[in-house]
C-alpha positions in Angstrom: -21.0 -67.4 -42.5 -20.1 -68.3 -39.0 -22.6 -67.2 -36.4 -21.7 -65.8 -33.0 -22.1 -67.9 -29.8 -22.2 -67.2 -26.1 -18.7 -66.6 -24.8 -18.4 -66.7 -21.0 -14.8 -65.5 -21.0 -15.8 -62.3 -22.9 -18.8 -61.9 -20.7 -16.6 -62.1 -17.5 -14.2 -59.6 -19.0 -17.1 -57.3 -19.7 -18.2 -57.6 -16.0 -14.7 -57.4 -14.6 -12.1 -56.3 -17.0 -8.8 -58.2 -16.8 -10.1 -60.7 -14.2 -7.5 -63.2 -13.1 -8.5 -66.9 -12.9 -7.5 -70.4 -13.9 -9.8 -72.7 -15.7 -11.4 -73.2 -19.1 -14.7 -72.7 -20.7 -15.9 -75.4 -23.1 -19.7 -75.2 -22.7 -19.7 -71.6 -21.3 -22.0 -72.5 -18.5 -22.5 -71.9 -14.8 -20.9 -75.1 -13.7 -17.7 -74.2 -15.5 -17.9 -70.7 -14.1 -18.3 -71.9 -10.6 -15.3 -74.3 -11.1 -12.9 -71.5 -11.9 -10.0 -71.0 -9.6 -10.5 -67.3 -8.7 -7.1 -65.5 -8.5 -8.4 -61.9 -8.7 -8.4 -59.8 -5.6 -11.7 -58.3 -6.6 -14.9 -60.2 -5.8 -16.0 -62.8 -8.4 -19.1 -61.5 -10.1 -22.3 -63.5 -9.8 -23.0 -65.9 -12.7 -26.3 -64.1 -13.5 -24.4 -60.9 -14.1 -21.9 -62.6 -16.3 -24.7 -64.3 -18.2 -26.5 -61.1 -18.8 -23.3 -59.4 -20.0 -22.7 -62.4 -22.3 -26.2 -62.1 -23.7 -25.7 -58.4 -24.3 -22.5 -59.1 -26.2 -24.1 -61.9 -28.2 -27.0 -59.7 -29.2 -24.5 -57.0 -30.3 -22.5 -59.4 -32.4 -25.6 -60.8 -34.0 -26.8 -57.2 -34.7 -23.4 -56.4 -36.3 -23.8 -59.5 -38.5 -27.3 -58.3 -39.5 -25.9 -54.9 -40.4 -23.1 -56.4 -42.5 -25.6 -58.6 -44.4 -27.9 -55.7 -44.9 -25.1 -53.5 -46.2 -23.8 -56.3 -48.5 -27.3 -56.8 -50.0 -27.9 -53.1 -50.6 -24.6 -52.7 -52.3 -24.5 -56.0 -54.3 -27.9 -57.5 -54.8 -30.1 -54.9 -56.5 -31.1 -55.5 -60.1 -33.6 -53.4 -62.0 -36.4 -55.5 -63.6 -35.6 -53.9 -67.0 -32.2 -55.7 -66.9 -32.8 -59.1 -65.1 -29.6 -60.7 -63.9 -27.6 -57.4 -64.1 -26.7 -56.5 -60.5 -25.8 -52.9 -59.6 -22.7 -52.1 -57.6 -24.7 -49.7 -55.5 -22.0 -48.4 -53.1 -22.9 -45.2 -51.2 -21.3 -42.8 -53.7 -23.2 -44.4 -56.6 -26.5 -44.1 -54.6 -25.7 -40.4 -53.9 -24.9 -39.7 -57.6 -28.1 -41.5 -58.6 -30.1 -39.2 -56.3 -28.4 -36.2 -57.7 -29.1 -37.3 -61.2 -32.7 -38.1 -60.3 -33.2 -34.5 -59.1 -32.0 -33.4 -62.6 -33.8 -36.1 -64.6 -35.9 -33.6 -66.6 -32.7 -31.9 -67.8 -30.9 -35.0 -69.0 -30.5 -36.0 -72.6 -32.1 -39.4 -73.3 -31.3 -42.2 -73.7 -29.0 -41.8 -70.7 -26.4 -44.5 -70.0 -25.9 -45.1 -66.3 -22.8 -47.1 -65.2 -24.0 -49.9 -62.8 -21.1 -52.4 -62.6 -18.2 -54.1 -64.3 -18.2 -57.6 -65.6 -15.5 -60.2 -64.8 -13.3 -58.8 -67.6 -13.6 -55.2 -66.1 -15.9 -54.2 -68.9 -18.3 -51.4 -67.8 -21.9 -52.5 -67.6 -24.6 -49.9 -68.1 -28.3 -49.5 -67.7 -29.9 -47.4 -70.4 -32.7 -45.1 -69.2 -34.8 -43.9 -72.0 -37.4 -41.6 -70.4 -38.1 -39.6 -67.3 -40.7 -42.2 -66.3 -38.0 -44.9 -66.5 -35.8 -42.8 -64.1 -38.8 -42.7 -61.7 -39.2 -46.5 -62.0 -35.5 -47.1 -61.4 -35.2 -44.7 -58.6 -38.3 -45.9 -56.7 -37.4 -49.5 -57.3 -33.9 -49.1 -55.9 -34.9 -47.2 -52.9 -37.8 -49.5 -52.2 -35.3 -52.3 -52.3 -33.0 -50.4 -49.9 -35.8 -49.6 -47.6 -37.0 -53.2 -47.5 -33.5 -54.4 -46.5 -33.2 -51.7 -43.8 -36.6 -52.4 -42.4 -36.1 -56.2 -42.3 -32.8 -55.6 -40.5 -34.4 -53.3 -37.9 -37.2 -55.9 -37.4 -34.7 -58.7 -36.9 -32.5 -56.7 -34.5 -35.7 -55.7 -32.5 -36.6 -59.4 -32.3 -33.3 -60.2 -30.5 -34.3 -58.4 -27.3 -36.5 -61.0 -25.9 -34.5 -64.1 -27.0 -32.9 -66.6 -24.7 -29.3 -67.8 -25.0 -30.5 -70.9 -26.9 -32.6 -68.8 -29.3 -29.8 -66.3 -29.9 -27.3 -69.1 -30.6 -29.8 -70.8 -33.0 -30.7 -67.5 -34.7 -30.0 -67.3 -38.5 -30.5 -64.4 -40.9 -32.7 -66.2 -43.5 -33.5 -63.1 -45.6 
């Protein structure tokens, strides 16, 4: 996974859309910004404004990466302890259907076979739920897993607010 870095050109564009200048950014720093040949008729923004815009963009890109990682984990990494090593493809429709079934769990005929994934040969993989209590265990386990990922994502995104450029560029999602 590539991690986002500070981009002074994007930051300048956020401050002054379509700004005209000559020069390059290699280190994306104030010295390079000050060395630009300013061709735009509009006033050149102050570096501090460009830097703040760049940090805002960088935080947003990191938050987007965190959201993608959280979504991926929720959909692809859950496994019920009854079937270790068998991952659920818990896409949103599957989660919704599971919730609907959970609401009707006392009306189901047991054992109930629940499709959870397909193996590499496209063979359907099932969990077999044998009792209402097992439904409770599966449901609570899955939604505890989901809540844990959502909460950790929120916590990490909240931690971005006070970070410096260096801290943001060194940030890694280690969940």
